[in-house]
LOGU-976355 format. One record per residue: x, y, z of N, C-alpha, C, O in turn. Coordinates in steps of 0.02 Angstrom, whole numbers, padded with zeros to 5 digits, always signed. Each point is the difference from the previous one (the first is absolute). Layout:
# residues N
XYZXYZXYZXYZ
...
***
This chain:
# residues 158
+00908-02222-00307+00034+00069+00030-00042+00011+00050-00060-00009+00007
+00108+00032+00030-00041+00035+00061+00000+00076-00017+00038+00024-00042
-00083+00011+00075-00024+00069+00003+00058+00024-00004+00007+00035-00050
+00053-00043+00095+00075+00048+00014+00041-00009-00056+00035+00048-00016
-00031-00110-00023+00028-00022-00037-00022+00019-00079+00033-00002-00051
-00086+00017+00061-00038+00023-00090+00008+00083+00021-00008+00029+00054
+00030-00002-00130-00017+00068-00013-00056+00011-00031-00021-00046-00036
-00017+00107+00042-00066+00012-00029+00014+00052-00047+00025+00050+00025
-00034-00049-00082-00021+00055-00038-00054+00034-00034-00034-00042-00030
+00011+00105+00023-00063+00013-00012+00008+00032-00067+00045+00042+00004
-00071-00047-00066+00007+00042-00050-00066+00040-00014-00057-00014+00017
+00078+00064-00050-00050+00051-00046+00022+00014-00051+00058-00018-00009
-00088+00050-00038+00019+00008-00063-00017+00075-00023-00057+00024+00006
+00108+00009-00033-00011+00074-00011+00011+00000-00067+00058-00009-00016
-00100+00017-00032+00006+00003-00065-00006+00053-00033-00056+00018-00018
+00122+00022+00000+00022+00066-00022+00004-00008-00088+00039+00039-00028
-00065-00072-00001+00011+00021-00067-00071-00037-00041-00043-00042+00011
+00060+00088-00064-00084-00003-00043-00006-00059-00015+00043-00041-00013
-00141+00031+00017-00007-00072-00013+00006-00010-00083-00010-00057-00020
+00023+00100-00023+00015-00011-00070+00067-00020-00010+00026-00005-00056
+00002-00008+00110+00075-00025-00009-00016-00065+00015-00007-00042-00044
+00000+00031+00102-00026-00079+00035-00074-00005+00036-00018+00052+00027
-00019-00098-00023-00056+00007+00033+00023-00012+00088+00049-00029+00021
-00089+00053+00008+00012+00009+00093-00020-00065-00001-00041-00024-00040
+00074-00011+00091-00021-00070+00015-00053-00003+00061+00014+00022+00056
-00063-00046-00069-00059-00020+00059+00048-00027+00057+00060-00012-00006
-00099+00006+00062+00042-00038+00041-00012-00069+00014+00019-00020+00055
-00050-00026-00097+00030-00063-00004+00053-00021-00061+00023-00056-00011
-00012+00115-00024+00064-00016-00055+00060+00034+00030+00057-00014-00017
-00070+00052+00057+00048+00031+00038+00035-00062+00057+00058-00006+00020
-00117-00032-00007+00017-00044+00075+00049-00068-00061+00048-00035+00014
-00082+00040-00072+00022-00062-00031+00067+00017-00040+00043-00042-00015
-00042+00094+00006+00078+00015-00016+00066-00027+00056+00050-00033-00013
-00070+00062+00077+00032-00058+00058-00008-00068+00011+00044-00036+00022
-00089+00021-00035-00009-00063+00010+00033-00042-00050+00017-00053+00027
+00001+00055-00096+00014-00013-00053+00079+00006+00015+00036-00050-00002
-00014+00110+00018+00065+00014-00008+00039+00001+00050+00057+00021-00009
-00075-00042+00074+00029-00026+00044-00015-00089+00026+00016-00029+00052
-00050+00007-00110-00018-00065+00014+00060-00063-00009-00009-00060+00007
+00070+00094-00025+00062-00030-00007+00026-00014+00081+00040-00043+00017
-00076+00095+00030+00024-00007+00076-00052-00031+00032-00041+00035+00030
+00035-00092-00030-00051-00031+00037-00010+00005+00070-00056-00008+00026
+00124+00024+00014-00020+00027+00076-00023+00071-00004-00001+00033+00052
-00020-00005-00112-00028+00079+00006-00066-00014-00013-00012-00041-00044
-00047+00077+00082-00081-00015-00019-00016+00085-00022+00029+00049+00021
-00071-00052-00058-00034+00064-00019-00091-00011+00016-00030-00053-00007
+00010+00093+00022-00042+00017-00001-00055+00061-00001+00006+00052+00033
-00057-00067-00074-00047+00062-00012-00031+00030+00072-00021-00037+00045
+00022+00109-00043-00025+00020+00054-00069+00039-00009-00014+00022-00056
-00032-00014+00112-00049+00041-00014-00001+00059+00048-00036+00001+00050
+00081+00052-00067+00022+00054+00023-00021+00061-00035-00011-00013-00060
+00000+00074+00074+00010+00067-00033+00047+00021-00019-00007+00049-00036
+00067-00069+00045+00062+00015-00020+00057-00055-00026+00030-00006-00054
-00030-00025+00107+00036-00073-00012-00030-00040-00035-00055-00024+00016
+00089+00008-00076-00044-00060-00044+00043-00080+00003-00028-00048-00026
+00082+00040+00052+00031-00058-00005+00048-00002+00069+00026+00049+00025
-00020-00126+00002+00012-00007+00034+00072-00031-00004-00019-00020-00055
+00073-00001+00060+00052-00040+00001+00039-00024+00056+00030+00043+00034
-00025-00107-00017+00038-00027+00042+00044-00021-00012+00007-00023-00057
+00049+00021+00108+00066-00040-00028+00037-00006+00068-00008+00028+00054
+00058-00082-00080+00038-00020+00082+00048+00047+00007+00038+00000-00048
-00025+00044+00093+00059+00043+00000+00073-00034+00004+00051+00030-00016
-00052-00083+00033+00061-00041+00002+00032-00017-00070+00058-00008-00016
-00114+00005-00018+00020-00013-00083+00011+00068-00039+00036+00002-00050
-00075+00063+00080-00001+00035-00067+00006+00062+00034-00025-00006+00056
+00042+00045-00063+00009+00071+00016-00065+00047-00023-00010-00011-00059
-00035+00057+00084-00031+00050-00012+00017+00025-00087-00037-00003-00049
+00103+00025+00056+00018+00025-00080+00002-00047-00053-00006+00011-00061
+00013-00065+00091+00026-00066-00054-00089-00009-00023-00017-00007-00059
-00028+00008+00110-00079-00013-00021-00023+00052-00047-00039-00008-00047
+00071+00067+00070-00025+00063-00049+00036-00001-00054-00022+00042-00039
+00082-00079+00012+00038-00009-00069-00044-00043-00029-00022+00022-00053
-00003-00082+00072-00042-00050-00029-00057+00024-00026-00024-00017-00054
-00010+00082+00120-00067+00013-00041+00002+00051-00068-00044+00016-00040
+00124+00003+00049-00011+00068-00056+00013-00027-00078-00016+00026-00053
+00057-00094+00068+00009-00039-00055-00068-00031-00031-00017+00003-00059
-00014-00032+00109-00079-00038-00021-00044+00060-00027-00047-00015-00037
+00056+00080+00052-00036+00058-00045+00034+00006-00051-00033+00007-00052
+00094-00006+00046+00051+00019-00071-00039-00048-00042-00031+00023-00048
+00028-00101+00062+00002-00050-00043-00074-00003-00007-00019-00046-00036
-00024+00081+00061-00072+00007-00017-00009+00040-00049-00024-00021-00053
+00041+00081+00061-00002+00055-00068+00048-00006-00049-00009+00033-00052
+00063-00072+00056+00026-00018-00066-00042-00053-00032+00008-00007-00061
-00054-00033+00090-00041-00060-00037-00055+00054-00033-00035-00026-00043
+00024+00094+00055-00050+00038-00022+00023+00037-00044-00041+00042-00019
+00104-00040-00011+00045+00063-00069+00049-00046-00019+00023-00051+00025
-00012+00086-00082+00031-00027-00061+00078+00031+00024+00052-00032-00014
-00050+00088+00047+00056+00057-00001+00012-00001+00068-00045+00012+00040
+00117-00030-00019+00025+00025+00077-00009+00077+00013-00013+00025+00054
+00024+00012-00122+00000+00084+00026-00071+00016+00017-00004+00056+00025
-00055-00090-00030-00050+00020+00012-00029-00030+00078-00057+00013+00020
+00102-00053+00017-00007-00014+00073+00003+00064+00036+00045+00038-00020
-00092-00014+00079-00005+00022+00057+00070-00012+00033+00029-00055+00000
-00005+00120+00031+00035-00019+00058-00021-00023+00060-00045+00033+00027
+00066-00085+00003-00034-00036+00053+00026+00013+00068+00059-00017+00009
-00092+00045+00042+00037-00007+00071-00015-00035+00053-00060-00005+00014
+00097-00018+00015-00020-00040+00075+00012+00047+00049+00056+00025+00003
-00104-00007+00039+00024+00048+00046-00017-00027+00070-00060+00007+00015
+00092-00032+00024-00007-00039+00060+00000+00055+00066+00031+00053+00001
-00078-00080+00056+00018+00041+00049-00007-00036+00060-00050-00035-00009
+00075+00023+00073-00024-00044+00057-00051+00043+00040+00013+00059+00015
-00057-00082-00001-00049+00030+00038+00016+00015+00072-00006-00050+00034
+00024+00100-00002+00027-00004+00085-00034+00050+00038+00023+00024+00051
-00094-00006-00083-00054+00026+00032-00052-00036+00030-00010-00055-00026
-00024+00070+00072-00081-00046+00000-00025-00011-00060+00008+00037-00049
-00046-00101+00052-00030-00014-00067-00063+00059-00004+00002+00037+00050
-00042-00024-00086-00066+00035-00029-00045-00026+00006-00051+00033+00004
+00048-00121+00001-00046-00042+00015+00031-00077+00006+00046-00030-00029
-00086+00016+00071+00021-00081+00023-00026-00056-00054+00015-00059+00010
-00057+00080-00074-00036-00041-00028+00064-00045-00047+00052+00027-00021
-00067-00088+00013+00053-00032-00031+00032+00000-00056+00050-00033-00014
-00088+00082-00026+00033+00022-00080+00050+00070+00023+00045+00024-00035
-00061-00005+00086+00038+00073+00016+00079+00004+00027+00020-00047+00034
+00017+00092-00047+00075+00002+00014+00021+00003+00070-00015+00054+00027
+00038-00088+00003+00013-00004+00085+00069+00004+00001+00031-00028-00045
-00001+00058+00092+00041+00014+00035+00070-00046-00019-00007-00050+00035
+00048+00046-00060+00047-00036-00023+00011-00036-00073+00045-00039-00019
-00099+00065-00013-00019-00042-00066+00030+00075-00048+00006+00059+00016
+00007-00103-00085+00018+00052-00039-00060+00028-00057-00036-00034-00037
+00038+00093+00042-00060+00025-00051+00043+00021-00066+00049+00036+00000
-00081-00070-00057+00038+00003-00072-00044+00031-00049-00057-00020-00009
+00091+00080-00031-00051+00038-00030+00052-00015-00077+00058+00015-00011
-00110-00051-00032+00032-00019-00059-00022+00040-00050-00060-00001-00014
+00109+00045-00024-00010+00068-00034+00021-00029-00057+00051-00033-00006
-00104+00048-00050+00010-00013-00073-00018+00089-00004-00038+00032+00036
+00091-00004-00107+00023+00060-00001+00018+00021-00055+00031-00041-00032
-00040+00106+00000+00053+00011-00060+00068+00016+00023+00053-00021-00024
-00059+00051+00062+00077+00027+00036+00009-00022+00078-00034+00024+00045
+00076-00067-00036+00026+00002+00074+00023+00048+00031-00020+00017+00056
+00062+00009-00088+00010+00065+00023-00038+00054+00033+00008+00024+00056
-00051-00010-00103-00048+00061+00006-00025-00023+00060+00009+00029+00053
-00045-00086-00060-00050-00052+00067+00049+00019+00066-00019+00039+00043
+00067-00063-00043+00047-00002+00071+00014+00072+00018+00019+00011+00057
-00026+00038-00096+00005+00069+00015-00058+00032+00024+00003+00041+00046
-00069-00060-00082-00056+00021+00025-00032-00017+00066-00036+00032+00039
+00069-00110-00038-00022-00021+00082+00054+00030+00068-00005-00001+00061
+00060+00028-00113+00049+00017+00052+00018-00059+00036-00011-00005+00060
+00040-00043-00094+00034-00071+00021+00059+00022+00043-00007-00010+00060
+00074+00044-00083+00039+00008+00029-00011+00031+00061+00026-00031+00046
-00059+00090-00028+00000+00036+00049-00041-00045+00048+00012+00014+00059
-00059-00066-00069-00052-00046+00033+00048-00045+00043+00000-00008+00061
+00041-00020-00110+00058-00067+00022+00060+00025+00024+00040-00041+00023
-00027+00097-00024+00086+00032+00015+00021-00029+00068+00058-00017+00009
-00110+00011+00045+00017-00026+00073+00003-00061+00000+00041-00027+00038
-00074-00004-00072-00005-00079-00004+00055-00068-00041+00032-00004-00053
-00042-00031+00100+00057-00051-00036-00036-00066-00032-00059-00006+00015
+00075-00025-00040-00001-00070-00049-00049-00054+00044-00037-00044-00023
+00047+00060+00086-00046-00030+00041-00079+00016+00009-00043-00034+00027
+00039+00111-00065-00049+00019+00012-00052+00021-00058-00061-00005+00002
+00107+00031-00060-00044-00002-00064+00047-00008-00063+00052+00033+00001
-00063-00073-00055+00033-00012-00053-00038+00025-00073-00061+00004-00010
+00116+00011-00038-00031+00014-00059+00031-00056-00074+00056-00014-00022
-00103+00002+00008+00027-00055-00074-00029+00046-00052-00056+00025+00009
+00091-00013-00063-00007+00042-00059+00008-00037-00054+00058-00021-00007
-00105+00002-00045+00017-00023-00072-00013+00044-00048-00057+00017-00017
+00104+00002-00004-00005+00072-00057+00006-00024-00062+00045-00038-00019
-00099+00064-00024+00006-00035-00068+00031+00071-00042+00001+00057+00023
+00021-00077-00085-00008+00064-00049+00072+00003+00011+00033+00045-00026
***
């Protein structure tokens, strides 16, 4: 894949639940969730990052997958991981995949930093997706944006 044919997503993890319910995933565990969960798509590549905010890089062929599709794959990978850690679907956290296309100049030219034209993805685990989205003012922040700029994937339990 050439650079222009390759989509790039950088994932961060927002763990907004009690560790009494589920353990917080370490960097390597978080990376493994997506390495395993996306392994059925050999054309998608997952790599652990060395960055203060971004944890995982996902490269994908843009002519085969849209960013929201890859977001769906990521959500399902995390659901599968959390299901393997519990006996009841009722105990699962709500999972959000919040994606935004970077349109401003990058803060750094470091290889593990988000660059203009790439997707920053906040992977959220929370007790209440609705409360979380209200708290970050998602609707207000995304009101003037299109599906080409932002997307939201929700996996709601209970």
